[in-house]
DSSP file (Angstrom, degrees, kcal/mol; ACC not computed):
  #  RESIDUE AA STRUCTURE BP1 BP2  ACC     N-H-->O    O-->H-N    N-H-->O    O-->H-N    TCO  KAPPA ALPHA  PHI   PSI    X-CA   Y-CA   Z-CA
    1    1 A X              0   0    0      0, 0.0    59,-0.3     0, 0.0    56,-0.0   0.000 360.0 360.0 360.0 135.9    0.0    0.0    0.0
    2    2 A X        -     0   0    0     57,-0.1     2,-0.5     1,-0.1    56,-0.2  -0.220 360.0-135.5 -62.5 152.3    1.3    3.4   -0.9
    3    3 A X  E     -A   57   0A   0     54,-2.4    54,-2.6    56,-0.2     2,-0.4  -0.966  20.1-163.5-111.8 123.7    2.5    5.8    1.8
    4    4 A X  E     +AB  56  93A   0     89,-0.7    89,-2.2    -2,-0.5     2,-0.3  -0.893  12.0 172.4-112.1 137.2    1.3    9.4    1.4
    5    5 A X  E     -AB  55  92A   0     50,-2.3    50,-3.0    -2,-0.4     2,-0.4  -0.996  21.3-157.7-142.9 144.1    2.9   12.4    3.2
    6    6 A X  E     -AB  54  91A   0     85,-2.5    85,-3.3    -2,-0.3     2,-0.4  -0.994  16.2-168.2-116.7 131.3    2.5   16.2    3.1
    7    7 A X  E     -AB  53  90A   0     46,-2.4    46,-3.2    -2,-0.4     2,-0.4  -0.956   2.0-164.3-118.5 140.6    5.5   18.2    4.4
    8    8 A X  E     -AB  52  89A   0     81,-2.5    81,-3.1    -2,-0.4     2,-0.4  -0.978   7.0-178.7-125.0 137.9    5.4   21.9    5.2
    9    9 A X  E     -A   51   0A   0     42,-2.3    42,-3.2    -2,-0.4     2,-0.5  -1.000  10.4-162.5-135.7 133.7    8.5   24.1    5.7
   10   10 A X  E     -A   50   0A   0     -2,-0.4    74,-3.9    77,-0.3    75,-0.4  -0.977  22.0-131.6-116.7 124.5    8.6   27.8    6.5
   11   11 A X  B     -D   83   0B   0     38,-3.1    72,-0.3    -2,-0.5     5,-0.1  -0.408  21.7-113.9 -70.4 144.7   11.9   29.6    5.9
   12   12 A X    >   -     0   0    0     70,-3.5     3,-2.5     1,-0.2     4,-0.2  -0.446  57.4 -72.1 -67.0 153.8   13.3   31.8    8.6
   13   13 A X  T 3  S+     0   0    0      1,-0.3    -1,-0.2     2,-0.1    36,-0.0  -0.243 124.0  14.9 -53.1 131.5   13.4   35.5    7.5
   14   14 A X  T 3  S+     0   0    0     -3,-0.1    -1,-0.3     1,-0.0     4,-0.2   0.359 107.5  88.1  85.9  -4.5   16.1   36.0    4.9
   15   15 A X    <>  +     0   0    0     -3,-2.5     4,-2.5    67,-0.2     5,-0.2   0.286  51.7 104.1-107.1   8.6   16.5   32.2    4.2
   16   16 A X  H  > S+     0   0    0      1,-0.2     4,-2.3    -4,-0.2     5,-0.2   0.914  81.4  46.9 -59.7 -46.9   13.8   31.9    1.5
   17   17 A X  H  > S+     0   0    0      1,-0.2     4,-2.3     2,-0.2    -1,-0.2   0.904 113.1  49.1 -65.0 -41.3   16.2   31.7   -1.5
   18   18 A X  H  > S+     0   0    0      2,-0.2     4,-2.6     1,-0.2    -1,-0.2   0.917 110.1  51.2 -64.8 -42.4   18.4   29.2    0.2
   19   19 A X  H  X S+     0   0    0     -4,-2.5     4,-2.6     1,-0.2     5,-0.2   0.922 110.0  50.2 -59.9 -43.3   15.5   27.0    1.1
   20   20 A X  H  X S+     0   0    0     -4,-2.3     4,-2.0     1,-0.2    -2,-0.2   0.924 111.2  48.4 -60.9 -45.3   14.3   27.1   -2.5
   21   21 A X  H  X S+     0   0    0     -4,-2.3     4,-1.7     1,-0.2    -2,-0.2   0.920 113.6  47.0 -61.0 -44.8   17.7   26.1   -3.8
   22   22 A X  H  X S+     0   0    0     -4,-2.6     4,-2.4     1,-0.2    -2,-0.2   0.893 111.9  48.9 -66.4 -40.4   18.0   23.2   -1.3
   23   23 A X  H  X S+     0   0    0     -4,-2.6     4,-2.6     2,-0.2    -1,-0.2   0.850 107.9  55.2 -71.3 -32.0   14.5   21.8   -1.9
   24   24 A X  H  X S+     0   0    0     -4,-2.0     4,-1.5    -5,-0.2    -1,-0.2   0.921 111.4  44.3 -64.2 -42.3   15.1   21.9   -5.7
   25   25 A X  H  X S+     0   0    0     -4,-1.7     4,-1.8     1,-0.2    -2,-0.2   0.915 113.4  50.8 -67.1 -42.8   18.2   19.8   -5.3
   26   26 A X  H  X S+     0   0    0     -4,-2.4     4,-3.1     1,-0.2     5,-0.3   0.911 104.8  57.8 -60.8 -41.9   16.5   17.5   -2.8
   27   27 A X  H  X S+     0   0    0     -4,-2.6     4,-2.4     1,-0.2    -1,-0.2   0.905 105.6  49.6 -56.7 -43.6   13.6   17.0   -5.2
   28   28 A X  H  X S+     0   0    0     -4,-1.5     4,-0.7     1,-0.2    -1,-0.2   0.926 114.0  45.4 -61.7 -44.0   15.9   15.7   -7.9
   29   29 A X  H >< S+     0   0    0     -4,-1.8     3,-0.9     1,-0.2     4,-0.3   0.928 113.4  48.3 -66.0 -45.1   17.5   13.2   -5.5
   30   30 A X  H >< S+     0   0    0     -4,-3.1     3,-1.9     1,-0.3     6,-0.2   0.897 105.3  58.5 -64.8 -39.9   14.2   12.0   -4.0
   31   31 A X  H 3< S+     0   0    0     -4,-2.4    -1,-0.3    -5,-0.3    -2,-0.2   0.714 101.9  56.7 -64.0 -18.7   12.7   11.5   -7.5
   32   32 A X  T << S+     0   0    0     -3,-0.9    -1,-0.3    -4,-0.7    -2,-0.2   0.519  81.2 111.3 -89.5  -5.0   15.5    9.1   -8.3
   33   33 A X  S X  S-     0   0    0     -3,-1.9     3,-1.3    -4,-0.3    29,-0.0  -0.456  75.3-126.4 -68.8 140.4   14.8    6.9   -5.3
   34   34 A X  T 3  S+     0   0    0      1,-0.3    -1,-0.1    -2,-0.1    28,-0.1   0.853 106.2  42.0 -57.1 -38.9   13.4    3.5   -6.3
   35   35 A X  T 3  S+     0   0    0     27,-0.2    23,-2.8    26,-0.1     2,-0.4   0.396  87.7 109.2 -94.1   3.7   10.3    3.7   -4.1
   36   36 A X  E <   +C   57   0A   0     -3,-1.3    21,-0.2    21,-0.2     3,-0.1  -0.672  31.2 167.7 -84.5 131.6    9.4    7.3   -4.8
   37   37 A X  E     +     0   0A   0     19,-3.1     2,-0.3    -2,-0.4    20,-0.2   0.632  68.7  10.7-109.8 -25.5    6.3    7.9   -6.9
   38   38 A X  E     +C   56   0A   0     18,-1.7    18,-2.3    -8,-0.1    -1,-0.4  -0.966  46.7 167.6-157.9 138.4    5.8   11.6   -6.3
   39   39 A X  E     +C   55   0A   0     -2,-0.3     2,-0.5    16,-0.2    16,-0.2  -0.705  20.1 170.0-150.0  93.2    7.6   14.5   -4.9
   40   40 A X  E     -C   54   0A   0     14,-2.5    14,-2.7    -2,-0.2     2,-0.5  -0.916  16.6-157.1-113.6 130.6    6.0   17.8   -5.8
   41   41 A X  E     -C   53   0A   0     -2,-0.5     2,-0.4    12,-0.2    12,-0.2  -0.913  11.9-178.0-112.8 131.5    7.0   21.1   -4.2
   42   42 A X  E     -C   52   0A   0     10,-2.8    10,-2.8    -2,-0.5     2,-0.4  -0.974  23.5-135.2-128.1 140.3    4.7   24.1   -4.1
   43   43 A X  E     -C   51   0A   0     -2,-0.4     2,-0.6     8,-0.2     8,-0.2  -0.800  32.8-118.5 -87.1 135.1    5.2   27.6   -2.8
   44   44 A X    >   -     0   0    0      6,-2.7     3,-1.2    -2,-0.4     6,-0.3  -0.658  17.7-149.4 -79.0 119.7    2.2   28.7   -0.7
   45   45 A X  T 3  S+     0   0    0     -2,-0.6     3,-0.2     1,-0.3    -1,-0.2   0.870  94.7  43.4 -57.1 -43.3    0.7   31.8   -2.5
   46   46 A X  T 3  S+     0   0    0      1,-0.2     2,-0.3    -3,-0.1    -1,-0.3   0.513 116.5  48.9 -84.6  -4.4   -0.6   33.4    0.7
   47   47 A X  S X  S-     0   0    0     -3,-1.2     3,-2.0     3,-0.2    -3,-0.4  -0.681  76.8-152.5-139.0  82.9    2.5   32.7    2.7
   48   48 A X  T 3  S+     0   0    0     -2,-0.3     3,-0.1     1,-0.3    -3,-0.1  -0.265  85.0  28.3 -55.0 137.1    5.8   33.7    1.1
   49   49 A X  T 3  S+     0   0    0      1,-0.3   -38,-3.1   -39,-0.1     2,-0.5   0.404  96.5 110.0  90.7  -2.8    8.6   31.6    2.3
   50   50 A X  E <   -A   10   0A   0     -3,-2.0    -6,-2.7    -6,-0.3     2,-0.4  -0.922  47.9-167.3-110.1 130.9    6.4   28.6    3.1
   51   51 A X  E     -AC   9  43A   0    -42,-3.2   -42,-2.3    -2,-0.5     2,-0.4  -0.885   9.1-158.3-115.9 146.1    6.6   25.4    1.0
   52   52 A X  E     -AC   8  42A   0    -10,-2.8   -10,-2.8    -2,-0.4     2,-0.5  -0.992   9.6-162.5-121.8 131.2    4.3   22.4    0.8
   53   53 A X  E     -AC   7  41A   0    -46,-3.2   -46,-2.4    -2,-0.4     2,-0.6  -0.960   6.0-155.4-118.6 125.7    5.6   19.1   -0.5
   54   54 A X  E     -AC   6  40A   0    -14,-2.7   -14,-2.5    -2,-0.5     2,-0.4  -0.886  22.0-176.8 -99.0 123.5    3.3   16.3   -1.7
   55   55 A X  E     -AC   5  39A   0    -50,-3.0   -50,-2.3    -2,-0.6     2,-0.4  -0.941  15.6-177.4-126.9 143.3    5.0   12.9   -1.4
   56   56 A X  E     -AC   4  38A   0    -18,-2.3   -19,-3.1    -2,-0.4   -18,-1.7  -0.994   5.8-172.8-138.3 133.6    4.1    9.4   -2.3
   57   57 A X  E     -AC   3  36A   0    -54,-2.6   -54,-2.4    -2,-0.4   -21,-0.2  -0.894  35.6-115.8-123.2 154.1    6.1    6.3   -1.7
   58   58 A X  S    S-     0   0    0    -23,-2.8     2,-0.3    -2,-0.3   -22,-0.1   0.844  88.0 -31.6 -58.0 -36.4    5.5    2.7   -2.9
   59   59 A X  S  > S-     0   0    0    -24,-0.2     4,-1.8   -57,-0.2   -56,-0.2  -0.940  76.1 -74.0-167.1-177.4    5.1    1.5    0.7
   60   60 A X  H  > S+     0   0    0    -59,-0.3     4,-2.6    -2,-0.3     5,-0.2   0.870 126.2  55.1 -61.5 -38.4    6.2    2.0    4.3
   61   61 A X  H  > S+     0   0    0      1,-0.2     4,-2.4     2,-0.2    -1,-0.2   0.887 106.2  51.2 -64.1 -38.7    9.6    0.4    3.6
   62   62 A X  H  > S+     0   0    0      2,-0.2     4,-2.1     1,-0.2    -1,-0.2   0.889 111.3  47.9 -65.4 -39.0   10.2    2.9    0.7
   63   63 A X  H  X S+     0   0    0     -4,-1.8     4,-2.1     2,-0.2    -2,-0.2   0.920 111.3  50.2 -67.3 -42.9    9.4    5.8    3.0
   64   64 A X  H  X S+     0   0    0     -4,-2.6     4,-0.9     1,-0.2    -2,-0.2   0.901 110.8  49.8 -61.0 -40.6   11.6    4.5    5.7
   65   65 A X  H >X S+     0   0    0     -4,-2.4     3,-0.7     1,-0.2     4,-0.7   0.901 107.1  55.5 -64.4 -40.6   14.5    4.1    3.2
   66   66 A X  H >< S+     0   0    0     -4,-2.1     3,-1.1     1,-0.2     6,-0.3   0.910 103.6  54.2 -56.6 -44.4   13.9    7.7    2.0
   67   67 A X  H 3< S+     0   0    0     -4,-2.1    -1,-0.2     1,-0.3    -2,-0.2   0.757 110.1  47.8 -64.5 -23.8   14.3    9.0    5.6
   68   68 A X  H << S+     0   0    0     -4,-0.9    -1,-0.3    -3,-0.7    -2,-0.2   0.498  83.1 116.9 -95.4  -5.1   17.7    7.2    5.8
   69   69 A X  S <X S-     0   0    0     -3,-1.1     4,-2.6    -4,-0.7     3,-0.3  -0.356  72.6-125.1 -63.5 141.7   19.0    8.4    2.4
   70   70 A X  H  > S+     0   0    0      1,-0.2     4,-2.5     2,-0.2     5,-0.2   0.872 110.7  52.2 -55.8 -38.4   22.1   10.7    2.8
   71   71 A X  H  > S+     0   0    0      2,-0.2     4,-2.0     1,-0.2    -1,-0.2   0.874 110.8  47.3 -68.9 -34.7   20.5   13.5    0.8
   72   72 A X  H  > S+     0   0    0     -3,-0.3     4,-2.5    -6,-0.3    -2,-0.2   0.924 113.5  47.4 -70.0 -44.0   17.4   13.4    3.0
   73   73 A X  H  X S+     0   0    0     -4,-2.6     4,-1.9     1,-0.2    -2,-0.2   0.905 112.9  48.8 -63.9 -41.5   19.5   13.4    6.2
   74   74 A X  H  X S+     0   0    0     -4,-2.5     4,-2.1    -5,-0.2    -1,-0.2   0.910 111.6  49.7 -65.2 -41.8   21.7   16.2    5.0
   75   75 A X  H  X S+     0   0    0     -4,-2.0     4,-1.9     1,-0.2    -2,-0.2   0.942 110.7  49.1 -61.7 -47.9   18.6   18.3    4.0
   76   76 A X  H  X S+     0   0    0     -4,-2.5     4,-0.7     1,-0.2    -1,-0.2   0.856 109.6  52.7 -62.3 -34.6   17.0   17.8    7.4
   77   77 A X  H >< S+     0   0    0     -4,-1.9     3,-0.8     1,-0.2     4,-0.3   0.910 108.6  49.9 -65.9 -41.8   20.2   18.8    9.1
   78   78 A X  H >X S+     0   0    0     -4,-2.1     3,-1.5     1,-0.2     4,-0.8   0.826  99.5  66.5 -66.6 -30.9   20.4   22.0    7.1
   79   79 A X  H >X S+     0   0    0     -4,-1.9     4,-2.7     1,-0.3     3,-0.5   0.809  84.9  72.9 -59.9 -28.6   16.8   22.8    8.0
   80   80 A X  H << S+     0   0    0     -3,-0.8    -1,-0.3    -4,-0.7    -2,-0.2   0.818 106.2  36.0 -56.1 -30.3   17.9   23.3   11.6
   81   81 A X  H <4 S+     0   0    0     -3,-1.5    -1,-0.2    -4,-0.3    -2,-0.2   0.603 127.9  31.0 -99.2 -13.1   19.5   26.6   10.6
   82   82 A X  H << S+     0   0    0     -4,-0.8   -70,-3.5    -3,-0.5     2,-0.3   0.586  95.0  86.7-124.3 -13.0   17.1   27.9    7.9
   83   83 A X  B >< S-D   11   0B   0     -4,-2.7     3,-1.2   -72,-0.3   -72,-0.3  -0.702  76.9-124.9 -92.6 144.0   13.6   26.7    8.8
   84   84 A X  T 3  S+     0   0    0    -74,-3.9    -1,-0.1    -2,-0.3   -73,-0.1   0.883 113.5  29.6 -52.9 -43.9   11.5   28.8   11.2
   85   85 A X  T 3  S-     0   0    0      2,-0.4    -1,-0.3   -75,-0.4     3,-0.1   0.326 114.4-111.2 -99.6   7.0   10.9   25.8   13.4
   86   86 A X  S <  S+     0   0    0     -3,-1.2     2,-0.3    -7,-0.3    -2,-0.1   0.485  92.0  39.0  79.2   1.7   14.2   24.1   12.6
   87   87 A X  S    S-     0   0    0    -77,-0.1    -2,-0.4    -8,-0.1   -77,-0.3  -0.973  88.6 -89.7-165.7 170.0   12.4   21.3   10.8
   88   88 A X        -     0   0    0     -2,-0.3     2,-0.6   -79,-0.1   -79,-0.2  -0.596  35.3-121.8 -86.8 155.9    9.6   20.5    8.4
   89   89 A X  E     -B    8   0A   0    -81,-3.1   -81,-2.5    -2,-0.2     2,-0.5  -0.894  29.4-157.6 -94.5 124.1    6.1   19.6    9.7
   90   90 A X  E     -B    7   0A   0     -2,-0.6     2,-0.5   -83,-0.2   -83,-0.2  -0.911   8.9-170.8-111.3 127.5    5.2   16.1    8.3
   91   91 A X  E     -B    6   0A   0    -85,-3.3   -85,-2.5    -2,-0.5     2,-0.3  -0.969  15.2-141.4-120.1 120.2    1.6   15.1    8.0
   92   92 A X  E     -B    5   0A   0     -2,-0.5     2,-0.4   -87,-0.2   -87,-0.2  -0.598  20.6-155.1 -78.9 140.8    0.7   11.4    7.2
   93   93 A X  E     -B    4   0A   0    -89,-2.2   -89,-0.7    -2,-0.3     2,-0.5  -0.901  13.0-158.0-120.3 146.8   -2.3   11.0    4.9
   94   94 A X        -     0   0    0     -2,-0.4   -91,-0.1   -91,-0.1     2,-0.0  -0.993  29.7-120.5-119.3 123.4   -4.8    8.2    4.3
   95   95 A X        +     0   0    0     -2,-0.5     3,-0.1     1,-0.2   -91,-0.0  -0.335  34.2 169.8 -64.8 141.6   -6.5    8.2    0.9
   96   96 A X  S    S+     0   0    0      1,-0.3     2,-0.4    -2,-0.0    -1,-0.2   0.692  74.2  13.6-114.0 -49.0  -10.3    8.5    0.9
   97   97 A X              0   0    0      1,-0.1    -1,-0.3     0, 0.0     0, 0.0  -0.951 360.0 360.0-134.9 113.6  -11.2    9.0   -2.7
   98   98 A X              0   0    0     -2,-0.4    -1,-0.1    -3,-0.1    -3,-0.0   0.396 360.0 360.0-107.9 360.0   -8.5    8.4   -5.4
């Protein structure tokens, strides 16, 4: 069964451009993961500096592998210095109507 996640990140003031650069690089890496089915990044229109990421993985094991990837770990470490809360907010989703 697929694993669906939404992640939200808000840049600290002055860190918006760096966050954008980092998430663009991460997106390329994540999309090359064997179990990744979707990694779409959106800027929130009403909240400059806030990004929403829609993610889908083949299953729980693929998501767990994603979290252990060097590029994911490095990105999360960098968020500590540039994200408003020091990390992304991760929301697990359960499909209702596909």
